[in-house]
C-alpha positions, 0 to 999 in steps of 0.5 A: 499499499502507498502511503497514506499523505493529502493527496493519496488520498485525493486520489483516491478519492477520485479514482472513486469519483472515476468509476462511479460517473463511468470513466473506467471499470469497478476492480472489484468487479470488473465491469464499468457502471455509472452512479451518479447519484454517487459520483455527486456524492464524493465530489462533495466530500472532495469540494468540501475538504477543498474547502475545508484546508484552503489555508492549510494546503500546499502550494502542490496539492491545493494543484492536485486538488483543483486540478482533480475537481475541475476534470471529475466536475465537468466530466460531470455534467457531461453523464449529467446532461446526455 
């Protein structure tokens, strides 16, 4: 297992969101599934973490979180439009 850091925690949540968005197969079942309610919930968790840690993150962590949230939000909006 990789060392637990803020970045690996954020990446883990982002990976879960990608599975929930149906962008990557579920690692347990191998099936591609889509659960937009759970995807939004995970994005909301990441947003809350961004707001609560705004003054505590170093520049690399802040950039990582900002980029991940941008990508996940865009993917979510595209799925909702379909």
